[in-house]
SERO-4910 file (N, C-alpha, C, O; in steps of 0.05 Angstrom, whole numbers):
BEGIN
 pado doro    nc1    nc2    nc3   cac1   cac2   cac3    cc1    cc2    cc3    oc1    oc2    oc3
  Met    A    231    393    299    223    400    268    193    387    266    186    365    274
  Ile    A    178    404    256    152    396    242    148    395    213    154    415    200
  Ile    A    139    376    201    138    369    166    109    370    163     93    361    179
  Leu    A    103    382    139     81    387    132     81    368    102     99    376     87
  Ala    A     67    349     92     73    329     67     41    331     54     19    336     64
  Val    A     48    325     32     26    328     11     22    308     -5     37    310    -24
  Glu    A      8    289     -5      5    266    -15    -21    265    -44    -45    266    -37
  Thr    A    -15    262    -70    -32    261    -86    -27    245   -113    -31    252   -136
  Ser    A    -17    221   -103    -13    198   -134    -28    188   -141    -22    176   -161
  Cys    A    -51    185   -132    -71    177   -141    -96    186   -135   -102    208   -145
  Asp    A   -116    172   -121   -147    184   -122   -147    197    -88   -168    209    -80
  Asp    A   -125    194    -72   -138    200    -40   -121    224    -41    -99    221    -51
  Thr    A   -128    251    -33   -117    278    -28   -110    268      4   -124    259     22
  Gly    A    -86    273      4    -75    269     34    -56    291     40    -41    301     24
  Ile    A    -60    301     67    -39    324     79    -41    317    107    -63    317    118
  Ala    A    -14    308    120     -3    309    140     14    326    156     29    339    143
  Ile    A     15    329    186     36    346    195     43    326    219     31    314    236
  Leu    A     72    327    210     85    307    232    107    323    250    125    339    243
  Glu    A    101    315    270    124    329    294    155    308    297    153    284    298
  Ile    A    171    318    298    195    299    302    215    307    326    228    328    331
  Arg    A    213    287    337    228    292    370    250    273    377    249    253    392
  Glu    A    271    282    364    292    258    364    304    255    389    318    235    391
  Lys    A    302    267    407    314    267    434    293    251    456    295    249    480
  Leu    A    275    242    440    248    225    463    253    194    447    264    186    427
  Ser    A    239    184    471    243    151    459    222    148    437    225    128    423
  Ser    A    203    163    431    181    157    411    189    189    393    187    212    401
  Pro    A    196    182    375    208    205    361    185    220    339    190    242    329
  Phe    A    164    207    335    145    218    319    117    224    331    107    207    345
  Lys    A    107    240    328     82    253    339     65    262    318     67    285    308
  Ile    A     46    244    309     24    252    289      9    279    303     -6    277    323
  Leu    A     15    306    290    -11    325    296    -33    327    281    -52    341    290
  Ser    A    -37    314    254    -53    316    243    -48    294    212    -26    294    201
  Asn    A    -65    283    206    -69    264    181    -94    261    165   -107    240    163
  Val    A   -101    284    154   -128    282    138   -121    272    106   -100    275     94
  Val    A   -144    258     97   -148    243     75   -171    248     65   -190    249     80
  Ser    A   -176    253     34   -199    262     26   -205    242      5   -198    247    -18
  Ser    A   -217    225      9   -226    198     -9   -243    204    -36   -264    217    -37
  Gln    A   -231    192    -58   -252    194    -80   -268    174    -89   -276    172   -112
  Val    A   -271    157    -68   -283    128    -81   -307    130    -88   -315    113   -104
  Lys    A   -323    150    -79   -352    150    -92   -355    158   -116   -373    152   -131
  Leu    A   -333    173   -121   -336    190   -156   -320    168   -172   -323    169   -197
  His    A   -308    154   -164   -301    130   -183   -312    109   -188   -311     97   -210
  Lys    A   -323    101   -166   -337     78   -164   -360     67   -183   -367     43   -184
  Lys    A   -371     87   -201   -388     83   -226   -376     77   -244   -385     63   -262
  Tyr    A   -343     91   -244   -328     75   -270   -311     48   -268   -297     38   -286
  Gly    A   -315     38   -241   -301     13   -233   -266     20   -235   -248      3   -240
  Gly    A   -264     43   -231   -233     49   -229   -228     80   -228   -247     95   -226
  Val    A   -204     89   -230   -199    116   -227   -192    127   -253   -177    118   -271
  Tyr    A   -206    149   -253   -196    170   -284   -183    191   -270   -189    208   -254
  Pro    A   -162    186   -282   -132    212   -282   -151    242   -278   -156    252   -256
  Ser    A   -159    252   -302   -166    273   -303   -187    279   -284   -187    300   -270
  Leu    A   -208    259   -283   -226    265   -261   -214    269   -233   -221    287   -218
  Ala    A   -197    251   -228   -178    250   -207   -166    281   -199   -171    295   -179
  Lys    A   -154    285   -217   -137    317   -218   -154    332   -209   -147    342   -188
  Arg    A   -178    339   -217   -201    359   -215   -208    360   -187   -214    380   -175
  Glu    A   -208    335   -179   -218    336   -146   -196    341   -131   -201    353   -110
  His    A   -169    333   -135   -147    344   -118   -150    375   -122   -152    391   -104
  Gln    A   -149    380   -148   -146    418   -147   -168    422   -124   -161    435   -104
  Lys    A   -197    409   -125   -220    420   -105   -210    420    -82   -209    442    -69
  Asn    A   -198    396    -70   -199    384    -38   -180    393    -30   -184    402     -8
  Leu    A   -151    397    -40   -129    408    -29   -131    428    -13   -122    423     10
  Pro    A   -141    457    -17   -144    475      1   -162    465     26   -155    471     49
  Leu    A   -183    453     22   -197    440     44   -178    422     64   -175    427     88
  Val    A   -167    401     49   -152    388     64   -135    403     82   -137    400    106
  Leu    A   -119    419     69    -97    433     82   -108    448    102    -93    451    122
  Glu    A   -134    462    103   -140    479    128   -151    458    145   -144    461    168
  Lys    A   -161    446    142   -167    420    167   -142    407    177   -145    399    200
  Ala    A   -120    402    167    -99    395    173    -86    413    193    -77    404    214
  Leu    A    -85    439    187    -77    458    199    -93    464    224    -81    469    244
  Lys    A   -116    463    225   -134    468    244   -130    450    266   -133    458    289
  Glu    A   -123    417    260   -126    397    277   -102    400    285    -98    390    307
  Ala    A    -81    412    275    -49    410    286    -51    434    300    -29    442    306
  Lys    A    -69    447    308    -68    480    317    -49    497    305    -34    507    321
  Asn    A    -46    503    283    -30    515    264     -3    515    276      1    533    292
  Pro    A     17    500    272     44    499    287     58    511    265     50    516    242
  Lys    A     81    515    276    102    532    257    118    510    244    132    495    257
  Leu    A    116    510    217    130    491    200    153    498    192    160    522    187
  Asp    A    170    474    189    203    474    190    205    464    160    223    473    147
  Leu    A    186    445    147    196    435    130    170    422    110    151    411    121
  Leu    A    171    423     84    144    410     69    153    392     54    176    390     48
  Ala    A    133    376     46    147    352     32    121    344      6     98    353      6
  Val    A    131    328    -12    101    326    -30    116    302    -49    139    305    -57
  Thr    A     97    278    -53     96    256    -61    103    263   -102     86    276   -114
  Ile    A    124    255   -115    130    258   -137    128    237   -156    128    243   -180
  Gly    A    127    213   -148    120    189   -159    130    165   -147    147    167   -128
  Pro    A    119    137   -159    109    132   -183     78    139   -173     71    138   -150
  Gly    A     64    146   -193     34    149   -192     22    155   -217     33    148   -238
  Leu    A     -1    169   -219    -20    184   -239     -6    211   -240     -6    226   -221
  Glu    A      6    216   -267     27    240   -273      8    269   -269     16    290   -259
  Pro    A    -21    263   -280    -31    289   -270    -41    291   -244    -51    312   -237
  Cys    A    -41    271   -227    -52    279   -196    -26    287   -185    -24    306   -169
  Leu    A     -5    272   -195     24    282   -180     26    310   -189     26    323   -168
  Trp    A     27    325   -209     38    346   -212     15    371   -197     22    394   -192
  Thr    A    -10    361   -191    -30    369   -183    -21    372   -149    -29    391   -135
  Gly    A     -7    355   -140      1    362   -111     26    373   -112     29    392    -98
  Ile    A     44    365   -126     74    390   -134     64    415   -137     74    431   -122
  Asn    A     48    424   -154     43    451   -158     35    464   -134     45    485   -127
  Phe    A     14    452   -118      5    460    -94     29    464    -71     32    484    -57
  Ala    A     43    443    -70     63    440    -52     84    465    -57     91    479    -38
  Ile    A     91    468    -79    106    488    -93    104    518    -82    121    532    -72
  Asp    A     72    525    -88     63    547    -85     62    556    -57     64    579    -50
  Leu    A     57    530    -36     57    532     -7     87    539      1     93    558     16
  Ala    A    104    521    -13    133    533      0    146    558    -10    166    568      0
  Lys    A    135    567    -31    145    595    -38    128    621    -17    138    642    -11
  Lys    A    107    614     -9     93    628      8    101    632     36     97    652     49
  Met    A    116    606     43    127    605     70    149    605     71    160    606     94
  Asn    A    166    605     46    198    608     41    205    582     55    224    586     71
  Leu    A    198    562     55    208    536     65    218    523     50    213    529     27
  Pro    A    238    498     53    246    481     35    229    459     25    210    454     40
  Leu    A    229    445      4    210    426      0    227    402    -11    243    406    -30
  Val    A    224    370      4    233    348      1    214    332    -21    190    332    -18
  Pro    A    224    319    -40    212    305    -58    215    281    -47    236    275    -36
  Val    A    191    261    -49    184    240    -34    180    218    -56    167    221    -76
  Asn    A    194    192    -49    184    173    -65    161    157    -57    162    147    -34
  His    A    138    152    -73    117    143    -60    119    112    -51    109    105    -30
  Val    A    133     95    -67    142     67    -57    156     66    -30    149     51    -12
  Glu    A    176     85    -29    197     84     -4    172     90     22    169     80     44
  Ala    A    157    109      9    136    120     34    124     97     44    121     95     68
  His    A    114     78     28     96     56     34    108     37     57     97     23     73
  Ile    A    137     41     53    148     17     67    152     37     97    143     28    118
  Leu    A    165     60     97    169     77    120    153     82    140    162     87    162
  Val    A    123     80    132    107     83    143    106     66    170     96     74    191
  Asn    A    115     46    167    122     27    190    132     34    210    128     22    232
  Phe    A    149     60    207    163     72    225    149     82    253    159     83    276
  Ile    A    126     90    245    105    100    261    100     95    281     97    111    299
  Asn    A     99     62    286     92     49    307    102     24    318    126     23    313
  Gly    A     95      6    330    110    -14    336    134    -14    352    136      7    365
  Pro    A    156    -32    358    177    -30    374    201    -12    353    221    -22    343
  Trp    A    194     15    351    213     27    336    225     48    352    231     70    342
  Met    A    229     43    375    235     63    394    261     80    389    264     99    404
  Lys    A    278     74    371    304     89    366    300     87    338    317     72    329
  Thr    A    286     96    320    284     98    294    306    121    283    315    121    260
  His    A    312    137    300    327    161    294    358    151    296    374    165    285
  Asp    A    366    128    309    390    115    311    393     98    292    380     77    294
  Arg    A    409    102    271    416     76    248    425     55    256    417     33    249
  Arg    A    445     59    274    459     36    292    435     17    301    437     -7    295
  Phe    A    413     24    314    400      4    319    380     -5    296    369    -27    300
  Leu    A    376     10    272    362     -3    253    382    -23    236    371    -40    221
  Ser    A    409    -23    237    423    -35    222    421    -61    238    415    -82    227
  Arg    A    427    -59    263    429    -85    283    399   -100    286    396   -124    289
  Glu    A    383    -87    284    352   -103    289    335   -106    267    317   -123    264
  Ile    A    341    -90    251    317    -87    224    330   -100    199    319   -119    189
  Phe    A    355    -89    187    367    -93    162    390   -121    162    408   -125    177
  Pro    A    382   -137    141    373   -130    118    340   -137    115    332   -158    122
  Ala    A    327   -121    106    300   -131    109    291   -137     79    305   -129     60
  Val    A    269   -149     74    249   -162     54    224   -142     57    208   -140     76
  Cys    A    225   -127     32    199   -109     36    177   -120     15    183   -123     -8
  Leu    A    154   -125     23    130   -127      2    114    -93     -1    105    -81     18
  Val    A    113    -86    -22     95    -71    -31     77    -70    -48     84    -67    -71
  Val    A     47    -72    -41     32    -88    -57      5    -69    -50     -4    -63    -28
  Ser    A     -4    -62    -78    -26    -44    -74    -43    -47   -108    -38    -65   -123
  Gly    A    -60    -26   -113    -74    -25   -138    -55    -22   -160    -60    -34   -181
  Gly    A    -32     -6   -156    -14     -2   -177     12    -12   -175     27     -6   -193
  His    A     22    -27   -155     47    -35   -147     44    -60   -137     23    -65   -125
  Thr    A     64    -79   -139     70   -108   -136     97   -112   -139    105   -120   -160
  Gln    A    116   -103   -113    145   -108   -114    156   -122    -90    142   -121    -69
  Leu    A    180   -135    -90    195   -142    -72    217   -129    -68    230   -128    -89
  Ile    A    226   -120    -52    249    -98    -47    263   -112    -25    254   -123     -5
  Leu    A    292   -108    -34    308   -120    -11    326    -92     -3    344    -80    -16
  Met    A    314    -85     28    325    -59     40    354    -62     61    352    -69     84
  Lys    A    377    -56     49    398    -60     62    407    -33     91    420    -32    112
  Ser    A    393    -17     77    387      8    100    370     27     87    361     20     66
  Ile    A    363     49     94    345     69     92    355     83     64    376     95     65
  Gly    A    343     82     45    353     98     21    369     74      2    370     77    -23
  Asn    A    378     55     14    392     34      2    375      5     -6    373    -14      9
  Tyr    A    363      6    -35    345    -12    -41    353    -27    -65    365    -18    -85
  Lys    A    342    -53    -60    351    -71    -94    316    -83   -100    305    -96    -82
  Ile    A    303    -75   -123    285    -95   -130    289   -117   -136    301   -121   -157
  Leu    A    281   -136   -122    287   -164   -125    266   -176   -146    275   -193   -161
  Gly    A    243   -168   -149    220   -177   -167    197   -156   -164    194   -139   -146
  Glu    A    182   -162   -189    156   -143   -186    136   -155   -214    140   -174   -230
  Thr    A    115   -138   -211     95   -154   -233    104   -150   -257    119   -132   -264
  Arg    A     95   -169   -272     98   -167   -304     77   -155   -316     81   -141   -337
  Asp    A     56   -158   -306     34   -148   -319     13   -128   -292     18   -106   -283
  Asp    A    -11   -147   -284    -28   -130   -265    -15   -132   -237     -3   -153   -230
  Ala    A    -18   -108   -221    -16   -111   -198    -38   -130   -182    -60   -137   -191
  Ala    A    -27   -135   -158    -55   -147   -140    -75   -135   -136    -98   -145   -137
  Gly    A    -69   -108   -130    -89    -95   -126   -114    -91   -150   -139    -88   -148
  Glu    A    -98    -90   -169   -112    -84   -197   -126   -110   -206   -149   -109   -216
  Cys    A   -111   -134   -201   -124   -158   -204   -156   -165   -183   -174   -181   -189
  Leu    A   -155   -155   -166   -180   -151   -147   -199   -137   -152   -222   -143   -146
  Asp    A   -190   -113   -166   -210    -95   -173   -220   -106   -202   -245   -106   -203
  Lys    A   -208   -114   -224   -217   -126   -248   -234   -152   -242   -252   -160   -257
  Thr    A   -225   -165   -218   -238   -197   -217   -268   -182   -196   -286   -198   -196
  Ala    A   -273   -162   -183   -292   -151   -168   -313   -144   -192   -337   -150   -191
  Arg    A   -303   -130   -214   -322   -121   -238   -329   -145   -253   -352   -142   -262
  Ile    A   -321   -164   -259   -324   -184   -266   -345   -196   -256   -364   -203   -270
  Leu    A   -345   -201   -228   -363   -210   -212   -387   -195   -200   -400   -204   -181
  Gly    A   -393   -167   -215   -407   -151   -208   -409   -139   -185   -430   -129   -177
  Leu    A   -379   -141   -167   -384   -126   -142   -376    -97   -143   -368    -92   -166
  Glu    A   -375    -75   -126   -374    -52   -124   -338    -47   -123   -322    -63   -115
  Tyr    A   -335    -25   -133   -304    -12   -130   -300      3   -103   -317     16    -91
  Pro    A   -275     -3    -97   -256    -13   -103   -259    -45    -92   -271    -51    -71
  Gly    A   -245    -64   -108   -255    -96   -108   -239   -104    -86   -251   -123    -77
  Gly    A   -220   -102    -74   -203   -111    -50   -222   -113    -28   -225   -135    -18
  Pro    A   -236    -94    -18   -251    -93     13   -276   -109     -1   -285   -129     11
  Ala    A   -286   -102    -28   -309   -113    -35   -303   -146    -30   -318   -159    -15
  Ile    A   -284   -158    -41   -277   -187    -47   -271   -198    -21   -276   -221    -14
  Ala    A   -256   -175     -2   -253   -187     27   -276   -198     40   -277   -218     54
  Glu    A   -297   -180     34   -320   -180     51   -333   -210     45   -341   -226     62
  Gln    A   -335   -213     19   -350   -236     10   -337   -260     15   -351   -279     24
  Ala    A   -310   -263     11   -289   -284     19   -296   -289     52   -296   -312     59
  Arg    A   -301   -270     69   -303   -274    104   -326   -287    105   -329   -307    120
  Gln    A   -348   -276     87   -376   -287     94   -374   -320     84   -381   -337    101
  Trp    A   -366   -330     58   -360   -353     59   -346   -370     79   -354   -390     91
  Lys    A   -325   -358     81   -301   -378     96   -319   -382    130   -317   -402    144
  Ser    A   -334   -362    138   -352   -366    164   -377   -385    164   -384   -400    182
  Lys    A   -388   -382    141   -406   -397    135   -397   -433    131   -408   -453    142
  Phe    A   -380   -433    115   -362   -459    114   -355   -469    136   -356   -494    136
  Leu    A   -345   -455    158   -335   -463    181   -359   -473    202   -357   -494    214
  Ile    A   -379   -458    204   -400   -462    220   -412   -487    209   -420   -504    224
  Ser    A   -415   -491    180   -427   -509    168   -411   -536    179   -421   -555    193
  Asn    A   -390   -534    171   -367   -566    181   -370   -572    207   -373   -594    217
  Phe    A   -368   -552    220   -374   -556    252   -399   -576    260   -397   -597    273
  Gln    A   -419   -565    249   -446   -574    253   -438   -601    239   -442   -619    255
  Thr    A   -429   -608    217   -432   -634    203   -405   -650    213   -404   -675    210
  Asn    A   -390   -639    220   -360   -656    231   -348   -662    199   -335   -683    196
  Ser    A   -351   -646    180   -342   -652    156   -318   -641    148   -314   -618    156
  Lys    A   -299   -653    134   -269   -651    130   -268   -642     94   -248   -640     80
  Ser    A   -291   -639     88   -290   -630     55   -269   -600     50   -261   -584     67
  Gln    A   -265   -600     25   -249   -575     23   -264   -551     21   -288   -553     16
  Ile    A   -253   -525     25   -271   -507     34   -285   -490      7   -305   -476      8
  Thr    A   -269   -496    -15   -280   -492    -39   -274   -510    -60   -252   -521    -62
  Lys    A   -294   -515    -79   -294   -529   -105   -280   -512   -129   -271   -525   -148
  Ile    A   -279   -488   -128   -269   -480   -151   -243   -474   -143   -238   -464   -121
  Lys    A   -221   -483   -165   -195   -481   -167   -182   -464   -186   -186   -469   -210
  Leu    A   -169   -447   -180   -159   -422   -194   -122   -423   -189   -110   -429   -168
  Pro    A   -113   -416   -214    -85   -420   -215    -73   -403   -194    -87   -384   -186
  Arg    A    -46   -407   -180    -27   -390   -170     -7   -377   -191     15   -387   -192
  Pro    A    -12   -359   -205     12   -354   -226     37   -348   -214     38   -334   -194
  Met    A     60   -359   -225     80   -357   -223     93   -369   -200    117   -365   -195
  Ile    A     79   -381   -188     86   -388   -149    111   -406   -147    126   -406   -128
  Tyr    A    114   -421   -169    139   -434   -164    161   -427   -186    178   -445   -191
  Thr    A    163   -405   -199    187   -401   -215    211   -392   -194    206   -388   -170
  Lys    A    234   -390   -206    257   -385   -190    261   -354   -186    278   -345   -170
  Asp    A    247   -338   -199    252   -312   -194    234   -301   -175    222   -318   -161
  Tyr    A    230   -277   -171    216   -262   -151    188   -249   -168    169   -237   -158
  Asp    A    192   -254   -188    168   -237   -205    139   -248   -196    136   -270   -185
  Phe    A    118   -230   -200     94   -236   -204     82   -237   -225     93   -224   -244
  Ser    A     57   -250   -229     37   -247   -254     10   -247   -249      0   -270   -250
  Phe    A     -8   -228   -244    -40   -234   -237    -58   -225   -255    -80   -218   -247
  Ser    A    -49   -225   -283    -68   -218   -304    -77   -252   -309   -101   -256   -309
  Gly    A    -65   -269   -313    -74   -296   -314    -97   -300   -298   -118   -308   -306
  Leu    A    -91   -294   -275   -115   -299   -258   -138   -284   -261   -159   -295   -255
  Lys    A   -138   -261   -269   -165   -248   -276   -177   -261   -299   -201   -264   -301
  Thr    A   -156   -271   -321   -173   -284   -337   -178   -308   -335   -188   -319   -355
  Ala    A   -172   -323   -310   -176   -349   -301   -212   -348   -292   -231   -364   -297
  Val    A   -211   -327   -281   -234   -320   -262   -258   -316   -284   -281   -323   -280
  Leu    A   -250   -304   -308   -272   -296   -322   -279   -319   -339   -302   -323   -345
  Tyr    A   -257   -337   -350   -271   -359   -360   -282   -370   -340   -306   -369   -345
  Glu    A   -278   -381   -315   -292   -400   -296   -320   -384   -295   -340   -397   -301
  Phe    A   -324   -361   -289   -347   -344   -288   -366   -345   -314   -390   -342   -313
  Lys    A   -354   -349   -337   -371   -348   -360   -379   -380   -371   -391   -382   -393
  Lys    A   -371   -401   -356   -383   -429   -366   -404   -434   -343   -415   -456   -341
  Arg    A   -407   -414   -328   -435   -422   -310   -456   -412   -319   -455   -393   -334
  Ser    A   -476   -422   -312   -507   -408   -320   -510   -382   -308   -495   -373   -290
  Pro    A   -529   -369   -318   -531   -343   -306   -544   -348   -278   -539   -333   -259
  Lys    A   -562   -371   -274   -570   -378   -245   -552   -381   -226   -554   -373   -203
  Ile    A   -530   -395   -238   -506   -399   -214   -487   -376   -208   -478   -371   -186
  Arg    A   -481   -363   -229   -460   -346   -222   -467   -317   -216   -452   -297   -212
  Gly    A   -499   -318   -216   -509   -296   -199   -517   -300   -170   -526   -281   -158
  Ser    A   -514   -327   -158   -519   -333   -135   -502   -324   -110   -479   -316   -116
  Lys    A   -505   -324    -93   -493   -307    -69   -464   -328    -57   -442   -321    -50
  Lys    A   -477   -355    -60   -458   -375    -56   -437   -375    -73   -415   -380    -64
  Tyr    A   -439   -369   -101   -422   -380   -122   -400   -351   -120   -376   -352   -119
  Ile    A   -415   -330   -119   -393   -302   -117   -380   -309    -90   -356   -314    -91
  Arg    A   -391   -311    -70   -374   -312    -47   -357   -330    -49   -334   -323    -44
  Glu    A   -358   -355    -56   -340   -379    -59   -317   -373    -83   -295   -384    -84
  Met    A   -324   -355    -98   -301   -350   -117   -289   -332   -109   -267   -329   -118
  Cys    A   -300   -313    -88   -277   -290    -81   -260   -302    -56   -238   -294    -48
  Phe    A   -272   -320    -47   -253   -335    -27   -230   -347    -45   -207   -345    -34
  Glu    A   -232   -356    -65   -213   -367    -77   -191   -351    -95   -168   -358    -99
  Val    A   -205   -328   -105   -188   -307   -115   -168   -295    -91   -143   -292    -92
  Gln    A   -185   -291    -69   -163   -275    -50   -141   -293    -39   -118   -285    -39
  Gln    A   -147   -317    -31   -131   -337    -30   -109   -346    -48    -89   -356    -39
  Ala    A   -112   -342    -70    -96   -341    -97    -77   -325    -94    -54   -333    -94
  Val    A    -85   -298    -92    -72   -276    -88    -46   -275    -63    -23   -269    -64
  Ile    A    -61   -283    -41    -47   -282    -14    -22   -308    -14      0   -305     -3
  Asp    A    -29   -330    -28    -12   -351    -29     14   -345    -44     38   -349    -38
  Val    A      5   -335    -64     33   -321    -85     46   -299    -70     71   -299    -70
  Leu    A     33   -279    -55     47   -263    -45     68   -275    -22     92   -270    -21
  Ile    A     57   -288    -11     66   -303     16     90   -320      7    112   -314     17
  Lys    A     90   -341    -11    102   -354    -21    132   -338    -37    154   -349    -33
  Lys    A    131   -317    -52    149   -305    -62    164   -292    -40    189   -294    -39
  Thr    A    148   -274    -18    166   -262     -3    180   -285     18    204   -282     21
  Met    A    171   -301     27    177   -315     47    205   -326     30    225   -322     42
  Lys    A    208   -338      8    232   -346     -6    250   -326     -9    274   -333     -8
  Ala    A    243   -302    -12    257   -278    -12    275   -273     18    298   -265     21
  Ala    A    256   -279     36    266   -273     63    293   -293     70    316   -288     76
  Lys    A    280   -319     66    308   -341     68    327   -339     57    348   -346     68
  Asn    A    328   -331     34    347   -329     12    367   -311     16    391   -311      8
  Tyr    A    353   -289     32    377   -259     37    375   -265     67    382   -245     79
  Lys    A    367   -286     84    368   -281    111    362   -251    125    376   -237    139
  Ala    A    335   -249    115    321   -219    127    322   -225    155    317   -248    164
  Lys    A    329   -203    171    323   -196    196    297   -186    203    289   -185    227
  Ser    A    279   -177    179    253   -167    181    240   -166    155    253   -159    135
  Ile    A    214   -171    154    200   -173    132    178   -149    131    159   -151    147
  Ile    A    178   -132    119    161   -103    124    140   -109     99    144   -122     79
  Ile    A    121    -99    105     99   -100     90     83    -75     81     67    -69     99
  Gly    A     80    -60     60     60    -36     55     47    -36     30     54    -51     12
  Gly    A     23    -15     28     10    -18      3    -20    -19     14    -27    -30     35
  Gly    A    -37     -7     -4    -64    -11      5    -75    -42      4    -96    -46     16
  Val    A    -63    -64     -8    -72    -91     -3    -68   -101     20    -81   -120     30
  Ala    A    -42    -87     37    -36   -102     62    -52    -96     83    -47   -104    106
  Ala    A    -79    -76     76   -101    -76     95   -120    -93    100   -137    -93    117
  Asn    A   -114   -113     78   -131   -146     79   -125   -158    105   -102   -161    114
  Lys    A   -147   -164    117   -143   -171    148   -133   -209    140   -116   -222    153
  Glu    A   -145   -217    121   -134   -247    119   -106   -247    107    -94   -268    112
  Leu    A    -96   -233     97    -67   -231     81    -53   -231    110    -38   -249    117
  Arg    A    -59   -204    130    -41   -199    153    -41   -224    169    -20   -231    180
  Lys    A    -58   -236    172    -67   -254    189    -50   -283    182    -44   -298    201
  Gln    A    -45   -289    157    -34   -311    147     -4   -306    143     14   -322    150
  Phe    A      1   -277    131     30   -275    134     46   -281    167     66   -295    171
  Ala    A     30   -265    187     40   -264    210     40   -298    219     57   -304    236
  Glu    A     30   -311    212     27   -339    219     44   -355    208     56   -373    221
  Lys    A     48   -350    178     72   -362    164    100   -356    175    116   -374    180
  Ile    A    105   -334    179    131   -321    191    135   -337    217    155   -351    222
  Arg    A    116   -332    232    119   -343    265    125   -379    261    141   -390    276
  Lys    A    114   -395    241    120   -423    239    146   -425    227    162   -440    237
  Glu    A    154   -406    199    176   -419    187    205   -405    188    226   -415    182
  Ile    A    201   -377    197    222   -367    202    216   -344    229    214   -320    225
  Pro    A    215   -356    251    213   -342    274    232   -317    285    227   -299    300
  Tyr    A    260   -324    268    281   -308    276    276   -273    266    287   -254    277
  Ser    A    257   -272    241    249   -254    230    225   -240    238    203   -251    242
  Lys    A    232   -212    241    208   -189    258    193   -191    229    201   -196    207
  Phe    A    165   -184    241    146   -179    220    132   -148    222    119   -144    242
  Tyr    A    134   -131    205    122   -105    201    106    -97    189    115    -98    166
  Ile    A     87    -88    189     56    -83    177     38    -61    186     24    -65    206
  Pro    A     40    -36    172     22    -18    183     -2    -23    192    -13    -44    188
  Asp    A    -14     -3    207    -42     -6    219    -57     -3    193    -47      9    173
  Ser    A    -81    -12    193    -98    -11    165    -95     14    154    -86     17    131
  Glu    A   -102     36    174   -102     67    162    -82     82    150    -83    104    140
  Tyr    A    -62     64    152    -35     74    143    -29     60    116    -12     69    101
  Cys    A    -44     38    110    -35     23     85    -43     37     62    -27     41     43
  Thr    A    -74     48     61    -75     61     36    -61     87     38    -51     95     59
  Asp    A    -61    102     12    -50    127     13    -53    150     32    -75    157     40
  Asn    A    -32    162     40    -39    187     62    -15    204     62      5    196     50
  Gly    A    -17    233     77      4    243     76     23    238     99     43    252    101
  Leu    A     17    218    117     35    214    139     65    202    128     88    208    132
  Met    A     53    181    111     72    168     98    100    181     85    123    173     88
  Ala    A     87    207     70     99    221     53    123    241     77    146    250     72
  Ala    A    107    241    103    119    262    117    141    244    132    163    254    137
  Ile    A    136    219    140    159    199    145    182    196    128    204    197    137
  Ala    A    177    192    101    198    192     80    211    215     80    236    214     77
  Ala    A    197    243     85    210    266     82    230    271    107    250    286    103
  Tyr    A    227    260    130    248    260    149    271    248    142    292    260    142
  Tyr    A    268    221    135    294    211    126    309    219     95    333    215     89
  Arg    A    291    229     82    309    247     59    309    272     63    309    286     43
  Arg    A    308    286     90    312    312     94    331    329     79    327    352     71
  Lys    A    355    313     77    379    320     66    376    327     37    394    339     27
  Gly    A    355    319     23    347    320     -4    328    344    -13    319    346    -36
  Lys    A    322    364     13    308    385      8    318    407    -11    341    412    -18
  Thr    A    301    417    -17    310    446    -37    291    464    -42    267    458    -38
  Lys    A    300    490    -52    284    514    -57    284    515    -90    271    531   -104
  Asn    A    299    498    -97    297    501   -126    276    488   -143    282    467   -156
  Trp    A    255    498   -143    228    489   -155    224    476   -185    205    462   -191
  Lys    A    239    481   -197    248    472   -220    255    444   -221    247    430   -239
  Lys    A    269    435   -202    277    407   -204    258    393   -196    258    370   -204
  Ile    A    238    402   -180    217    384   -175    194    375   -194    173    388   -197
  Arg    A    200    350   -206    182    341   -224    167    313   -220    176    294   -206
  Ala    A    145    313   -233    128    288   -228    141    269   -248    150    280   -268
  Asn    A    146    239   -246    157    216   -255    135    194   -244    134    181   -223
  Ala    A    121    193   -263    100    171   -256    113    140   -257    102    120   -247
  Asn    A    136    142   -269    148    113   -270    171    109   -247    186     90   -247
  Leu    A    172    127   -232    193    130   -211    202    103   -197    184     92   -184
  Lys    A    223     94   -197    234     76   -182    245     80   -153    258    100   -145
  Ile    A    238     55   -137    247     67   -108    274     64   -112    288     49   -125
  Gly    A    280     89    -94    310     97    -93    315    115   -106    337    125   -102
  Glu    A    296    129   -126    301    153   -140    282    177   -127    261    174   -114
  Tyr    A    293    202   -134    279    224   -118    271    242   -142    248    247   -147
  Leu    A    298    251   -158    283    272   -173    299    266   -206    293    279   -226
***
């Protein structure tokens, strides 16, 4: 089976072609995975403008399709897929209309894909998933799993009892983690997207601090700036990052222009912001994993590409719940791409349809919902 999937939930235009080989030990073969980023376009605005993103998707989709088919050597397709939500509605509709036109021309069924579920299932593309087509293996080795989906638009903790069986344990009450990082970066005068910019500044601060302390044999704290860890000790699994962003703004404004414009201050602030986000994400996820006796912890979403978050998650799980497996995608699969939609379509293939009118965009689609 060969699946072509279209992803346009936000500002990345993605098309992937995936071959399924169920009788082989490694069931997934990536034939192509092409992504056209709009970061340069939206950078001057400090965020994504839906109308501009829609226009770029319309321009990029034919080009991305041509490149994806060429890289895959024009295979005979069996199934098409498209992300229907959650996401920015104008962007979702652009991908849906494109996929429907393609399905009609090729007379192929189309699978509607849930974007949040796709962020989870992209973990199945690598790692020790040698029997991903065997649900008995998944039940024995993987489930129940606690999943953290963390990106610019989503921060959710999800209990996954099986593929398609989900329960939202908690989610952000205001800003998503990635959104908080973007807004914080804007306050500090850093470029969009904020996550990578903050991560780089934080890395430079940590590196300089460690070298300095090694030379002086000092045991002083790594940062004198102290920011809150919102909702870290609440009994629920919800998140809130709006207050963290506000705390950064107040801390920034109380400093003199000379101090807040210095590299030292910016780097120190970035380190503390990043660590505050990581602390909350890890604390809540670990709490859920322990309480639900999770056999595995699965991470997905653009923020999961953060190297420090990946490192600290792995260390915490190894120390506190070594019986739980830890799965996180390669960094290139954390951000939006067509491959994640293709894998989700494989597991959702029973929901394929040629009734095009049923397929509609839903900006607020919940995990486990498809149409």
